[in-house]
KESE-245706 format. One record per residue: y, x, z negated of N, C-alpha, C in turn. Coordinates in Angstrom, 1 decimal. Atoms other than C-alpha are relative to their C-alpha. Layout:
KESE-245706
Y | X | Z | Y | X | Z | Y | X | Z
...
***
This chain:
KESE-245706
-0.8 | 0.3 | 0.0 | 0.1 | 0.5 | 0.1 | 1.4 | 0.1 | 0.2
-1.6 | -0.5 | 0.8 | 3.8 | 1.1 | 0.5 | 1.0 | -1.0 | 0.1
-1.6 | 0.2 | 0.4 | 6.8 | 0.2 | -0.7 | 0.6 | 0.8 | 0.2
-1.7 | -0.3 | -1.1 | 10.2 | 0.0 | 1.1 | 1.0 | -0.6 | -0.9
-1.4 | 0.5 | 0.7 | 12.7 | 0.0 | -0.9 | 1.6 | 0.2 | 0.5
-1.0 | -0.7 | 0.4 | 15.9 | -0.1 | -1.0 | 1.0 | -0.2 | -0.6
-0.7 | -0.4 | 0.9 | 18.6 | 0.8 | -3.4 | 1.7 | -0.9 | -0.1
-1.6 | 0.6 | -0.5 | 22.3 | -1.0 | -3.7 | 0.4 | -0.3 | -0.8
-1.0 | 0.4 | 0.9 | 25.4 | -1.1 | -5.1 | 0.6 | -0.7 | 0.4
-0.6 | 1.2 | -0.1 | 26.8 | -4.0 | -5.1 | 1.5 | -0.1 | -0.8
-0.8 | -0.4 | 0.5 | 30.6 | -3.8 | -6.1 | -0.1 | -1.9 | -0.9
0.1 | 1.6 | 0.3 | 31.0 | -6.8 | -8.7 | 0.8 | -1.1 | 0.7
-0.8 | 1.2 | -0.5 | 34.3 | -8.7 | -7.2 | -1.2 | -1.3 | 0.9
0.4 | 0.5 | -0.7 | 31.5 | -9.7 | -4.9 | -1.7 | -0.4 | -0.4
1.1 | -0.1 | 0.3 | 28.2 | -9.7 | -6.6 | -0.6 | -1.2 | 0.0
0.9 | 1.7 | -0.2 | 27.3 | -13.4 | -7.0 | -0.7 | -0.1 | 1.4
0.3 | 0.2 | -1.3 | 27.5 | -14.2 | -3.7 | -0.6 | 1.1 | 0.9
1.4 | -0.6 | -1.3 | 25.7 | -10.9 | -2.4 | -1.0 | -0.2 | -0.3
0.7 | 0.6 | 0.8 | 23.0 | -11.9 | -4.6 | -0.5 | -1.5 | 0.6
0.0 | 1.0 | -1.0 | 23.1 | -15.4 | -3.1 | -0.3 | 0.5 | 1.4
-0.4 | -0.2 | -1.3 | 23.4 | -14.4 | 0.3 | -1.5 | 1.4 | 0.1
1.0 | -0.8 | -0.1 | 20.5 | -11.5 | 0.2 | -1.5 | -1.0 | -0.5
0.9 | 0.7 | 0.6 | 18.2 | -14.2 | -2.0 | 0.0 | -1.2 | 1.7
0.3 | 1.7 | -0.5 | 18.4 | -17.3 | 0.5 | 0.7 | 0.5 | 2.1
-0.5 | -0.8 | -0.9 | 19.9 | -14.8 | 3.6 | -1.1 | 1.2 | 0.8
0.3 | -1.3 | -0.8 | 18.3 | -11.3 | 4.3 | -1.2 | 0.1 | -0.6
1.3 | -0.1 | -0.1 | 14.7 | -11.7 | 2.4 | -0.6 | -0.3 | 0.2
0.8 | 0.7 | -0.5 | 13.5 | -14.1 | 3.8 | 0.2 | 0.2 | 1.8
0.7 | -1.0 | -1.1 | 14.9 | -12.2 | 7.1 | -0.7 | 1.1 | 0.0
1.2 | -1.8 | -0.3 | 12.9 | -9.0 | 6.6 | -1.1 | -0.7 | -0.7
1.6 | 0.8 | -0.6 | 9.8 | -11.6 | 5.6 | -0.5 | -0.6 | 1.1
0.1 | 0.2 | -0.9 | 10.1 | -13.2 | 8.0 | -1.2 | 0.8 | 1.7
0.5 | -0.9 | -1.4 | 9.0 | -10.4 | 10.5 | -1.6 | 0.4 | -0.8
1.6 | 0.0 | 0.0 | 5.4 | -10.3 | 9.3 | -0.2 | 0.9 | -0.5
0.2 | -0.6 | 0.4 | 5.4 | -7.1 | 7.9 | -0.1 | 0.4 | -1.4
0.1 | -0.6 | 1.7 | 5.6 | -6.5 | 4.2 | -0.9 | -1.7 | -0.5
1.1 | 0.7 | 0.3 | 2.9 | -8.9 | 2.1 | 1.0 | -0.4 | -1.2
-0.2 | -0.1 | 1.1 | 5.2 | -9.3 | -1.0 | 1.3 | 0.2 | -0.3
-1.9 | -1.0 | 0.5 | 8.9 | -8.2 | -2.3 | 0.0 | -0.6 | -1.4
-0.1 | 0.1 | 1.8 | 10.1 | -7.9 | -5.8 | 2.0 | 0.2 | -0.2
-1.0 | -0.2 | 0.2 | 13.8 | -8.2 | -6.3 | 0.5 | 0.4 | -1.5
-0.7 | -0.4 | 1.3 | 15.0 | -5.6 | -9.7 | 1.3 | 0.2 | -0.2
-1.7 | -0.4 | 0.5 | 18.8 | -5.0 | -11.2 | -0.9 | 1.3 | -0.8
0.5 | -1.3 | 0.6 | 18.3 | -1.5 | -12.3 | 1.2 | 0.1 | -1.6
-0.1 | 0.9 | 1.4 | 19.1 | -1.3 | -16.2 | 0.9 | 1.3 | -0.8
-0.5 | -0.9 | 0.0 | 21.4 | 1.3 | -18.3 | 0.7 | 1.3 | 0.9
-1.0 | -0.5 | -1.2 | 23.5 | 2.0 | -15.6 | 1.0 | -0.2 | -0.1
-1.8 | 0.5 | -0.3 | 27.4 | 1.9 | -15.4 | 0.6 | -0.7 | 1.2
-0.3 | 1.3 | -0.6 | 28.2 | -1.5 | -13.9 | 1.7 | 0.3 | -0.3
-1.7 | -0.1 | -0.5 | 32.2 | -0.2 | -13.5 | 0.2 | -0.6 | 1.0
0.2 | 0.3 | -1.5 | 32.3 | -0.3 | -10.4 | -0.8 | -0.2 | 0.7
1.2 | 0.7 | -0.3 | 28.8 | -1.7 | -9.8 | -0.8 | -1.0 | 0.0
0.8 | -0.3 | 0.3 | 25.8 | -3.3 | -10.0 | -0.9 | 0.3 | 0.2
0.8 | -0.6 | -1.6 | 22.9 | -1.7 | -8.2 | -2.1 | -0.6 | -0.5
1.1 | 0.4 | 0.0 | 20.3 | -3.2 | -7.5 | -2.1 | 0.4 | 1.0
0.9 | -0.8 | -1.1 | 16.3 | -2.2 | -5.9 | -0.6 | -1.6 | 0.4
0.6 | 0.8 | -1.3 | 14.8 | -4.4 | -3.0 | -1.6 | 0.9 | 0.1
1.5 | -0.7 | -0.2 | 11.2 | -3.9 | -3.4 | -0.5 | -1.0 | 1.4
0.5 | 0.6 | -1.1 | 9.0 | -4.8 | 0.0 | -1.2 | 1.0 | 0.0
1.4 | 0.0 | 0.1 | 5.4 | -4.2 | 0.1 | -0.7 | 0.2 | 1.4
1.3 | -0.1 | -1.7 | 2.9 | -3.2 | 3.3 | -0.5 | 0.2 | -0.2
1.7 | -0.2 | 0.3 | -0.3 | -2.9 | 3.5 | -0.4 | 1.8 | 0.5
0.2 | -1.9 | 0.0 | 0.0 | 0.8 | 5.1 | 1.6 | 0.4 | 1.3
-1.3 | -0.1 | -0.4 | 2.4 | 2.3 | 7.3 | 0.2 | 0.1 | 1.6
-0.8 | 1.2 | -1.8 | 2.4 | 0.8 | 11.1 | 0.4 | -1.0 | -0.5
-0.6 | 1.2 | 0.0 | 3.6 | -2.0 | 9.4 | 1.8 | 0.0 | -0.4
-1.4 | -1.1 | 0.3 | 6.8 | 0.5 | 7.9 | 0.9 | 0.0 | 1.5
-0.6 | -0.1 | -1.3 | 7.3 | 1.9 | 11.1 | 0.3 | -1.4 | 0.8
-1.0 | 0.7 | -1.5 | 7.5 | -1.3 | 13.5 | 1.2 | -0.6 | -1.4
-1.5 | 0.3 | 0.9 | 10.0 | -2.7 | 10.8 | 0.8 | 0.4 | 0.7
-0.3 | -1.3 | 0.5 | 11.7 | 0.6 | 10.8 | 0.2 | -0.2 | 1.9
-0.7 | -0.9 | -1.3 | 11.8 | 0.7 | 15.0 | 0.4 | -1.7 | 0.3
0.3 | 1.0 | -0.8 | 11.7 | -3.4 | 15.6 | 1.3 | -0.7 | -0.7
-0.4 | 1.2 | 0.4 | 13.9 | -4.9 | 12.7 | 1.5 | 0.8 | 0.0
-1.0 | -0.5 | 0.8 | 15.9 | -2.9 | 11.1 | 1.3 | 0.3 | -0.2
-1.2 | -0.5 | -0.5 | 19.0 | -1.5 | 12.5 | 0.0 | -1.6 | 0.0
-0.7 | 2.0 | -1.0 | 19.6 | -5.8 | 13.4 | 0.8 | -0.2 | -1.4
0.3 | -0.3 | 0.8 | 19.0 | -6.3 | 9.8 | 1.1 | 1.1 | -0.6
-1.2 | -1.0 | 0.7 | 21.6 | -3.5 | 8.5 | 1.4 | -0.1 | 0.1
-1.6 | 0.5 | -0.4 | 24.4 | -4.2 | 10.5 | 0.9 | -1.0 | -0.3
0.2 | 1.4 | 0.0 | 24.1 | -7.9 | 9.9 | 0.4 | 0.4 | -2.0
-0.7 | 0.5 | 1.1 | 24.7 | -6.6 | 5.9 | 0.7 | 0.8 | 0.2
-1.1 | -0.7 | -0.1 | 27.2 | -3.8 | 7.0 | 1.1 | -0.8 | 0.0
-1.1 | 0.8 | -0.2 | 29.2 | -6.3 | 8.2 | 0.1 | -0.8 | -0.7
0.1 | 0.7 | 1.0 | 28.8 | -8.9 | 5.5 | 0.9 | 0.8 | -0.6
-0.5 | -0.7 | 0.6 | 29.8 | -6.7 | 3.6 | 0.8 | 2.1 | -0.4
-0.4 | -1.5 | -0.3 | 31.5 | -4.1 | 4.7 | 1.1 | 0.7 | -1.1
-0.7 | -0.2 | 1.2 | 32.8 | -1.5 | 1.9 | 0.1 | -0.1 | -1.1
0.1 | 0.4 | 1.1 | 31.9 | -3.2 | -0.8 | -1.4 | 0.0 | -0.7
1.6 | -1.1 | 0.1 | 28.5 | -0.9 | -1.4 | -0.8 | 0.9 | 0.7
0.6 | -0.8 | -0.7 | 26.6 | 1.8 | -1.1 | -1.7 | -0.6 | 0.1
1.4 | 0.1 | -0.7 | 23.1 | 1.7 | -0.1 | -1.1 | 1.3 | 0.8
1.4 | -1.0 | -0.8 | 19.3 | 3.8 | 0.6 | -1.0 | -0.7 | -0.2
1.5 | 0.9 | -0.1 | 16.1 | 2.9 | 1.6 | -0.9 | 1.8 | -0.8
0.8 | -1.4 | 0.0 | 13.3 | 5.5 | -0.1 | -1.5 | -1.1 | 0.5
0.8 | 0.4 | -0.4 | 9.8 | 4.8 | 1.0 | -1.0 | 0.6 | -0.9
1.0 | -0.1 | 1.6 | 6.9 | 5.1 | -2.1 | -1.3 | 0.1 | 0.8
1.7 | 0.7 | -0.4 | 2.8 | 4.8 | -1.5 | -0.7 | -0.2 | -1.6
-0.1 | 0.4 | 1.5 | 1.9 | 3.1 | -4.1 | -1.5 | 0.3 | -0.4
1.8 | -0.6 | 0.3 | -1.4 | 4.6 | -5.9 | -0.5 | -0.5 | -1.1
1.5 | 1.3 | 0.8 | -2.8 | 1.7 | -9.0 | 0.9 | -0.8 | 0.5
***
């Protein structure tokens, strides 16, 4: 199992709007690609939240084939939509992890 993780720090002023959009629009679009089996939304704890709140949006794929398909066929469009909607209000990075247990 592969974990595709999006870590996003979103400004406090638009946090509620962003989280609603993620749950109602972005995450369903990612899941509708058929490349991930499940997802999880996590909020980082013990972080300085003065300039924003940090989340880890985790998507679980069966293997690297599904991740590569997502990255080549869907990822750029999803990132573009996110950037256009919240430009200048967030920082984000993505990581891939192999789930061992």
